[in-house]
C-alpha positions, 0 to 999 in steps of 0.5 A: 500500500502506497501510504505504508511505503511513505510511512516507512520512508519517513521513518527511515529518514528519522521522522517519527512524528507523522500522523496517519488516518487522514482523508477518511471516506465519509461516503463509505458505508463503513464510516461512523459519523458519530465517532469519525472512524472507519469500521475496519472489519465487516460483519463477515470478517473481511477487511474494507478500505474506508480511506484514511490513508493520508499522511501528515508531518510537521517539520520545524519549530511547531509554531507559526508561521506555517506553510503546506506542501502537498503531493497526491498519492493515488493511482488509476484503474488503467492497464499499463502499456508503457513500452520498454526503452529500446535498450531494454527490449526483450526484458521483463515488462513486469519489472517496469510496469505496475506491480498491480495489474490494472492499476497504473500511475498514469497521472504522475502522482508517483512523481509528486510523492517522490519529489515531496519525499526528496524535499522532506529528506533535505529539509530534515537533513538541513534541520539536523545539520544546523541543530535547529530549523533555518527559519522560525516556523513550520513546514507541513508536508501532506501526502494526500490520497483520493485525488482521482474523484475521491476529494481527498483534499476536501476530507483532509481540510475538513479534518483540520489539515489547514486549521490545526495549530500551527494554522497554515498560511500558504499552500503549494502543490504541483503536477507533472505536465506532458504538454510543457517541455522538460525544464519549463515550470508553468504558472499563472495568476488566477484560475489554473484548473477548472471547477468540475462535476460529473452527472448521471441522468436517467430518461424514463420512456415506454419500451416495446417492439422496435417494429411499432415505435409509435406505441413506444416512447423511445429514450434512445431518440430522446438521448440523441436529441439531448446530446445535440441540444446540450451543446448549446449550453456553452455556445448559447447559454454562457457568456462568450468571455467565459469558458465551459465544457459539457461532455457526454461520455456514456449512454446506456440503453437496452440489453443488446436486442436488435428489435426492442426499444428500451424503456430507460436510458442512462446518460453520463458525462462531465461539466467543467468551468473556470469558476464555481459560479459558472459551474453552477450555471452549467448544472442548472442549464443541464437539468433544464435541457434534459427535462425539456428534451425528455418532455418534448419526446413524451418521456420524463427525466426520472432522476439526475445525480451529480458527484458527491463532491464536485471539485472547485476551480483551483485558483492561484492567489494573486498576492502570491504571484511575485513569490511563486513566479520567482520560485518557478523561475529559479528552478526552470531551465530558462530562468523564468516561469512559463506563462500558461493558459488555464486548463479544463482539467480539475484538481482537488487541490482547489479545496485547499486553495479555497481555505488559504492563499495557494499556488499550483504549478505545472512541471514540464516533462514533455521532452528534453527541451531541444525538440527531439527524443521525447518530443518527436520520438515514437519510443521504438526507434529512438533512444527513449520512451516518449514522455509527452503522452497525455495524462491518463494515457496507458503508455504515459511515461515519466521523465525522471530528470524532472524529479530534481527540479520538483524537489528544488521547487518545493524547497524554494517555495518552503524556505522563501515563503517562510522567510517572507512571512517572518519578515512581514511579521516583523514589519507588522510588529 
């Protein structure tokens, strides 16, 4: 288990004051809201996974000011297909792929953990070599589970990861980014990642023989109409200066028979926007269009369900821009941060950014910076496997050369923000 590996590595560093049990799954049937604990064993004696895999460690004086560094931990339900490097062709791919078939770190979370563990080791080593922490204050390091849909950051925030003493002043996180060249550090002020929600709609009609459609109320035709109608939600329902996405990802109707019109159809998809208000607007518009489209075809919208935890937009604090952009520039190959556009990808780091001023970065890993190898290579004829394939791709491959850059970014953010906070505190006094 990833959480146990993190705990073991922290112990090996001589860090024993970490706390565990963070990010409990409050939606699990094994969660007891009265005690705030997960029932570890079912009635049948089987072990269950109710979350609580988060790990938190404070390094420093234990006093304010406090800044937070975060890495996510979870993998994805993807069968790994990343090819071996050409010089290792013929080797056992099992030594390169995930140890757990059907589970893959296709979003770089293993890199995020590695970089934060590296920074943790150096922070701890610096403290030990000096006999004291370099700056008054505390660095709170969190290893967060359940980013991929489980809202682990929200759970940890609810459990006090920001508010527990010493209270967090700033929060920082990063994500490896295949569409940026290795050596670049992407950053911007304001919206960095989108607010996001998922939906499931059920259209209720009247099934029957496909030869007699006039005796039925066909949910398949109504679903097709909805898919077309909902395209106007962004193009005609939103301010043209706003950004939004409505994507239909799955439609399920019938049992496969060629001559049966089903009675129900289930539609699943996602909505995204660059502000929480715009996401709410998309939610309302989606239900309105689904309801009216169903009625126009003689059906009803039987049910509509959204995610238990929609993700807020990840907003980079304007006031942190000078500090954060400087840190990004210090560790980038060019000596300055790379301006980036917001992305419609979503991150539950947005929950932390709702609570305190925060900054989130894109760590380029798409190539060697010279436009060859990973940028143009196929992985079969050149010297390395490409690292510019998209996140969640079954052949996603990490450019391990960026790990040291991520460590350096975490360290700069930690120490420079503590220095700034201490200096600001002295000025205020």
